[in-house]
C-alpha positions as CSV (number, residue, x, y, z in Angstrom):
1,A,87.6,62.6,42.3
2,G,90.4,62.8,39.8
3,A,93.5,60.8,38.7
4,Q,96.4,61.9,36.6
5,G,99.7,60.3,35.5
6,S,102.9,61.9,34.4
7,P,106.2,60.5,33.4
8,V,109.2,60.9,35.7
9,A,112.0,63.1,34.3
10,G,115.4,61.5,33.9
11,G,116.3,57.9,34.6
12,T,115.3,55.3,32.0
13,G,112.4,57.5,30.7
14,N,109.8,54.7,31.0
15,A,108.8,55.2,34.6
16,S,105.6,57.0,35.7
17,N,103.8,58.0,38.8
18,T,100.1,58.3,39.3
19,T,98.3,60.6,41.8
20,V,94.8,59.9,42.7
21,T,92.9,62.6,44.6
22,S,89.4,62.1,46.0
23,K,87.4,64.7,47.8
24,S,84.0,64.3,49.4
25,R,82.1,67.2,51.1
26,N,79.0,66.6,53.2
27,D,77.6,69.4,55.3
28,F,74.5,68.1,57.1
29,W,73.1,71.5,58.1
30,D,73.7,73.1,54.6
31,V,71.9,70.2,52.9
32,L,69.1,70.4,55.5
33,A,68.6,74.2,55.0
34,Q,68.6,73.8,51.2
35,N,66.0,71.0,51.3
36,V,63.7,73.0,53.6
37,R,64.0,76.0,51.3
38,N,63.0,73.8,48.4
39,I,59.9,72.6,50.3
40,L,58.9,76.2,51.1
41,A,59.6,77.4,47.6
42,S,57.5,74.7,46.1
43,T,54.5,75.7,48.2
44,Q,55.2,79.5,48.2
45,A,53.2,80.2,45.0
46,Q,50.2,78.2,46.3
47,K,49.7,80.4,49.4
48,L,49.8,83.7,47.5
49,S,46.5,85.3,46.5
50,S,46.0,86.8,43.1
51,E,46.6,90.4,44.4
52,E,49.8,89.3,46.2
53,R,51.0,87.6,43.0
54,I,50.4,90.9,41.0
55,A,52.2,93.0,43.7
56,R,55.1,90.6,43.8
57,L,55.5,90.7,40.0
58,D,55.4,94.5,40.1
59,Q,58.2,94.5,42.7
60,I,60.3,92.1,40.5
61,K,59.8,94.3,37.4
62,A,60.8,97.4,39.4
63,A,63.9,95.7,40.6
64,Q,64.8,94.6,37.1
65,A,64.3,98.1,35.7
66,E,66.5,99.6,38.4
67,R,69.2,97.0,37.6
68,L,68.9,97.8,33.9
69,Q,69.5,101.5,34.6
70,Q,72.5,100.7,36.8
71,A,74.0,98.4,34.0
72,T,73.6,101.2,31.5
73,A,75.5,103.6,33.8
74,V,78.3,101.1,34.3
75,S,78.7,100.5,30.6
76,G,79.4,104.2,30.0
77,A,81.7,104.7,32.9
78,G,84.9,103.8,31.1
79,A,88.0,103.2,33.3
80,S,86.0,103.6,36.5
81,A,83.5,100.9,35.5
82,A,85.0,98.3,38.0
83,N,84.5,100.6,41.0
84,L,81.0,101.7,39.9
85,F,80.0,98.0,39.3
86,S,81.0,97.0,42.9
87,T,79.0,100.0,44.2
88,A,75.9,99.4,42.1
89,F,75.8,95.6,42.5
90,P,77.1,94.9,46.1
91,T,74.8,91.9,46.6
92,P,71.7,90.6,44.9
93,L,68.5,92.4,46.0
94,P,66.4,90.2,48.2
95,V,63.0,89.3,46.8
96,P,60.1,89.7,49.2
97,G,58.8,86.2,50.2
98,D,62.1,84.5,49.4
99,P,62.2,81.2,51.4
100,K,65.8,81.8,52.6
101,D,64.5,84.8,54.6
102,D,62.1,82.6,56.5
103,I,64.5,80.0,57.8
104,V,66.8,80.3,60.8
105,I,69.1,77.3,61.6
106,N,71.4,77.1,64.6
107,P,73.7,74.1,64.1
108,V,75.2,74.6,67.7
109,A,71.8,74.3,69.4
110,G,70.4,72.0,66.8
111,T,67.3,74.1,66.2
112,V,65.4,75.0,63.1
113,S,63.0,78.0,63.1
114,I,60.6,78.5,60.2
115,L,58.3,81.4,59.4
116,A,55.6,79.7,57.2
117,T,52.0,78.7,57.1
118,G,50.6,75.8,59.1
119,R,50.5,73.6,56.0
120,Q,54.1,74.4,55.1
121,Q,55.2,73.7,58.7
122,A,53.5,70.4,58.6
123,L,55.4,69.4,55.4
124,V,58.7,70.6,56.9
125,Q,57.9,68.7,60.1
126,Q,57.2,65.5,58.1
127,Y,60.6,65.9,56.3
128,L,62.5,66.6,59.6
129,D,60.9,63.5,61.2
130,S,62.1,61.3,58.3
131,V,65.6,62.8,58.4
132,T,65.8,62.3,62.2
133,A,64.6,58.7,62.0
134,S,67.2,57.9,59.3
135,V,70.1,59.7,61.1
136,Q,69.5,58.2,64.5
137,R,69.4,54.6,63.3
138,Q,72.4,52.7,64.3
139,V,74.1,49.5,63.3
140,L,75.5,46.9,65.7
141,I,78.6,45.4,63.9
142,E,79.7,42.0,65.2
143,A,83.1,41.1,63.8
144,T,85.1,37.9,64.2
145,I,88.7,37.8,62.9
146,V,90.1,34.3,62.4
147,E,93.6,33.3,61.4
148,V,93.9,29.9,59.7
149,R,97.3,28.2,59.4
150,L,96.7,26.2,56.3
151,S,97.6,22.6,56.1
152,D,99.6,21.1,53.2
153,T,96.4,20.0,51.4
154,Y,94.9,23.6,51.3
155,Q,98.0,25.7,50.5
156,A,95.9,27.6,47.9
157,G,93.6,28.9,50.6
158,V,90.3,28.1,52.3
159,D,87.9,26.4,49.9
160,F,84.6,28.1,50.7
161,S,82.6,25.8,48.4
162,R,83.7,22.9,50.6
163,L,82.7,24.9,53.6
164,A,79.2,25.4,52.2
165,I,78.8,21.6,51.5
166,T,79.9,20.7,55.0
167,G,78.0,23.4,56.9
168,G,75.0,23.9,54.8
169,L,75.8,27.5,54.0
170,N,74.9,29.4,50.9
171,V,78.2,30.7,49.5
172,T,78.5,33.3,46.7
173,Q,81.8,34.4,45.3
174,S,82.2,37.9,43.9
175,L,84.3,38.0,40.7
176,T,83.9,41.7,40.1
177,Q,86.6,44.2,41.1
178,G,85.5,46.4,44.0
179,S,88.2,49.0,43.7
180,L,91.7,49.7,42.4
181,L,93.1,48.2,45.6
182,S,91.2,44.9,45.7
183,P,91.8,42.1,43.2
184,P,88.5,40.6,42.0
185,N,89.0,37.2,43.6
186,L,89.7,38.4,47.1
187,T,86.1,39.1,48.3
188,I,84.1,36.0,49.2
189,G,80.7,36.3,50.9
190,Y,77.9,34.2,52.1
191,V,74.5,35.1,53.2
192,N,72.5,32.9,55.5
193,P,68.8,34.0,56.2
194,M,68.9,32.2,59.6
195,S,72.3,33.7,60.6
196,A,73.0,34.4,64.2
197,I,76.1,34.7,66.3
198,G,76.0,30.9,66.7
199,N,76.4,30.4,63.0
200,I,79.6,32.4,63.1
201,A,80.9,30.1,65.9
202,A,79.9,27.1,63.9
203,A,81.7,28.5,60.8
204,V,84.8,29.1,62.8
205,R,84.8,25.4,63.9
206,L,84.3,24.3,60.3
207,L,87.4,26.3,59.3
208,E,89.5,23.8,61.3
209,Q,89.3,21.3,58.5
210,F,91.7,23.6,56.5
211,G,94.2,23.9,59.3
212,D,94.6,25.4,62.7
213,A,92.0,28.1,63.3
214,R,92.7,30.8,65.9
215,V,90.3,33.6,66.7
216,L,92.3,36.8,67.0
217,S,89.5,39.2,68.0
218,S,85.7,39.3,68.3
219,P,84.8,43.0,68.7
220,K,81.3,44.4,68.8
221,L,80.6,48.1,68.2
222,M,77.8,50.5,67.4
223,A,78.0,52.9,64.5
224,L,75.6,55.6,63.4
225,N,74.1,55.4,59.9
226,N,76.7,56.6,57.3
227,Q,79.4,57.0,60.0
228,T,82.7,55.1,59.8
229,A,83.7,52.6,62.5
230,L,87.3,51.5,63.1
231,L,88.3,48.0,64.1
232,K,92.0,47.8,65.1
233,V,93.9,44.8,66.3
234,V,97.6,45.7,66.2
235,D,100.9,45.6,68.0
236,N,102.7,49.0,68.1
237,R,106.3,48.0,67.3
238,V,108.9,50.4,68.3
239,F,111.9,51.6,66.3
240,F,114.3,54.5,66.7
241,N,115.3,57.3,64.4
242,V,118.9,58.2,65.1
243,Q,120.4,61.4,63.9
244,A,124.1,62.1,64.2
245,E,125.7,65.6,64.1
246,T,129.4,66.0,63.9
247,V,131.2,69.2,65.0
248,T,134.9,69.4,63.9
249,N,137.4,71.9,65.3
250,Q,141.1,72.3,64.7
251,T,142.1,69.2,66.7
252,T,139.1,66.9,67.4
253,A,135.7,66.0,66.0
254,T,132.8,65.5,68.3
255,T,129.7,63.5,67.3
256,T,126.3,64.0,69.0
257,F,123.5,61.5,68.6
258,N,119.8,62.4,68.9
259,T,117.4,59.5,69.2
260,T,113.6,59.8,68.5
261,I,111.2,57.0,69.3
262,N,108.7,55.9,66.6
263,T,106.0,53.3,66.5
264,V,104.5,51.4,63.6
265,P,101.2,49.5,64.0
266,V,101.5,45.9,62.9
267,G,98.3,43.8,62.6
268,L,94.8,44.4,61.3
269,V,93.1,47.8,60.7
270,M,89.7,47.8,59.2
271,F,87.3,50.7,58.4
272,V,83.6,49.9,58.1
273,T,81.0,52.4,56.9
274,P,77.4,51.1,57.2
275,Q,74.5,52.7,55.1
276,I,71.0,51.7,55.9
277,D,68.4,51.8,53.1
278,E,64.6,52.1,53.4
279,N,64.1,48.4,53.3
280,G,66.4,47.7,56.3
281,S,69.3,46.3,54.3
282,V,72.8,47.5,55.1
283,M,75.4,48.6,52.5
284,L,78.9,48.0,54.0
285,N,81.9,49.8,52.7
286,V,84.7,47.6,54.1
287,R,88.4,48.3,53.9
288,P,90.7,45.9,55.8
289,T,94.5,46.3,55.9
290,V,96.9,43.7,57.2
291,S,100.5,44.6,57.9
292,R,103.5,42.8,59.3
293,I,107.2,43.3,59.6
294,T,109.1,41.2,57.0
295,S,112.7,42.3,57.8
296,F,114.9,45.1,59.1
297,V,117.3,47.3,57.0
298,R,120.3,49.1,58.2
299,D,120.3,52.9,58.3
300,P,122.9,54.0,55.7
301,N,123.7,57.3,57.4
302,P,127.5,57.7,57.0
303,S,127.9,59.4,60.4
304,L,126.3,56.3,62.1
305,A,128.6,53.9,60.1
306,A,131.7,56.0,61.0
307,A,130.7,55.8,64.7
308,N,130.0,52.0,64.4
309,V,126.3,52.6,65.4
310,T,123.7,50.2,63.9
311,N,120.2,51.5,63.5
312,L,117.6,49.0,62.1
313,I,114.5,50.2,60.3
314,P,111.6,47.8,59.9
315,E,110.3,46.9,56.4
316,I,106.5,46.6,56.5
317,Q,104.4,44.4,54.2
318,A,100.8,45.6,53.8
319,R,97.9,43.8,52.2
320,E,94.8,45.8,51.6
321,M,91.4,45.3,49.9
322,E,88.3,47.4,49.6
323,S,84.8,46.2,48.8
324,V,81.2,47.4,48.9
325,L,78.7,44.7,50.1
326,R,75.0,44.6,50.5
327,V,73.7,42.4,53.3
328,G,70.4,42.1,55.2
329,S,70.2,43.0,58.9
330,G,71.3,40.0,60.9
331,Q,72.9,38.2,58.1
332,T,76.6,37.5,57.9
333,V,79.3,38.3,55.3
334,V,82.8,36.8,55.0
335,L,85.9,38.4,53.7
336,G,88.9,36.1,52.9
337,G,92.0,35.9,50.7
338,L,94.4,37.9,52.9
339,M,97.3,35.4,52.9
340,Q,100.9,35.6,54.2
341,D,103.9,33.3,54.3
342,D,105.9,33.0,57.5
343,V,109.4,31.6,56.9
344,R,110.9,29.9,59.9
345,R,114.6,29.0,60.0
346,N,116.1,26.8,62.7
347,R,119.7,25.6,63.2
348,D,120.7,22.8,65.4
349,G,123.7,20.5,65.8
350,V,126.2,18.7,68.0
351,P,127.0,20.8,71.1
352,V,130.4,22.6,71.0
353,L,131.4,21.2,67.6
354,S,128.6,22.9,65.8
355,Q,129.8,26.3,67.1
356,Q,133.3,26.0,65.7
357,P,134.0,28.6,62.9
358,V,135.3,26.2,60.2
359,I,133.9,22.8,60.9
360,G,130.7,23.9,62.6
361,D,128.6,23.4,59.4
362,V,129.7,19.7,59.3
363,F,128.2,19.0,62.7
364,S,125.0,21.1,62.3
365,F,121.9,21.2,60.2
366,R,119.4,23.8,59.1
367,D,115.7,23.5,58.9
368,E,113.6,25.9,56.9
369,A,109.8,25.8,57.0
370,V,107.2,28.0,55.4
371,V,103.9,28.4,57.2
372,K,101.1,29.8,55.1
373,S,98.1,31.4,56.9
374,E,94.9,33.1,55.7
375,L,92.9,35.8,57.5
376,I,89.2,35.3,57.5
377,I,86.8,38.2,58.6
378,F,83.2,37.6,59.6
379,L,81.0,40.6,59.7
380,R,77.4,40.6,60.9
381,P,75.5,44.0,60.9
382,V,72.3,44.4,62.8
383,V,70.1,47.5,62.4
384,V,69.2,48.9,65.8
385,A,66.2,51.3,65.6
386,N,66.1,51.8,69.4
387,P,69.6,51.9,70.9
388,S,68.5,50.6,74.3
389,L,69.2,47.3,76.1
390,E,65.4,46.8,76.2
391,S,65.4,46.4,72.4
392,E,65.3,43.0,70.8
393,E,68.7,43.5,69.1
394,L,70.6,44.4,72.4
395,K,68.6,42.4,74.9
396,S,71.1,39.5,74.7
397,L,73.8,41.9,76.1
398,Q,72.0,42.5,79.4
399,R,73.6,39.5,81.1
400,F,77.0,41.1,80.8
401,L,75.9,44.0,83.0
402,P,75.9,44.0,86.8
403,S,72.4,43.6,88.3
404,S,70.8,46.3,90.4
405,S,71.3,44.3,93.6
406,S,75.1,44.0,93.0
407,A,75.2,47.8,92.3
408,K,73.6,48.4,95.7
409,D,76.1,46.2,97.4
410,V,78.9,48.2,95.9
411,Q,77.4,51.4,97.2
């Protein structure tokens, strides 16, 4: 990862821009092959007899002597040294018994073939079993997204300490900054050792003391260990990109309009990446983004203005935070602090008279109200070792599936 800032040329001279670039590379099969080679290399010397060790050392010394002669020839080659070097050293000479010659991995078929002793194969099998068990573990993520329209008493937001006193919850507030995008006071979490889905429903009811609480969505999804899951509750709002092209000849000018439809998602988009440790705890990398349309601006294209065509482009307000949380399997964490103001303007008055161009304002009145709301996100990760409906974690979902008798009736 890297970040760099550079001043912008021209203008007032005090502006700057910052570019943050982050790269992450994770090749599962490459890491697996390297780890298996390390296991074989660590036990390679133990399986060699004294005679084999002497023979291998002789081979290495002979290869080094040959390379030394080649290097001497290259040093005296003059201008043709580059071509002679590529000919003399095309690739490193393989060393007999090198572990990379004993491993064949087929990522497409998902097979690993190893030429090794029985003891080495047992060690590799033990390693592969541990990797398989870790990779195949899944996390059931239960999310509840609640919007609270705050009352006049709690315009500063939901008071989670009051929620803890009322509901008997253990609330802990994080005052450390999670990332560049999240202020330190936006992540609030609580952990309840007896947490279940019923506790989330009870917490939602407790939120009503701060205003009108409305559940926007309650998705449930499964995610593999170290794989990112996406929660998306949005409205795809449509706007149009209008392009005008004017062709002028000697007498007339013809304008052709080309319209392209575009959509912008407005709502909540949240990325969740679970990581399970050896103790069964879950590390959650959470990144929620809330967006809404605040207003519309007119397209300043001169061709559109000349043709008296109005094209409105939406202005989007986005609020985003990112946090890394550690929570036990079955426990619940809460994210809060994503607030927004909704300004509502109403105009009413005496019929007919309030519509007159000059005296209309005398017979009418305007009402402007600001409604402040806060978005609360409940997340409950549950580690699922056996992704089957017979497991304890997923047994509660069986009642939502049709029974075998009803399936026979359908047939």
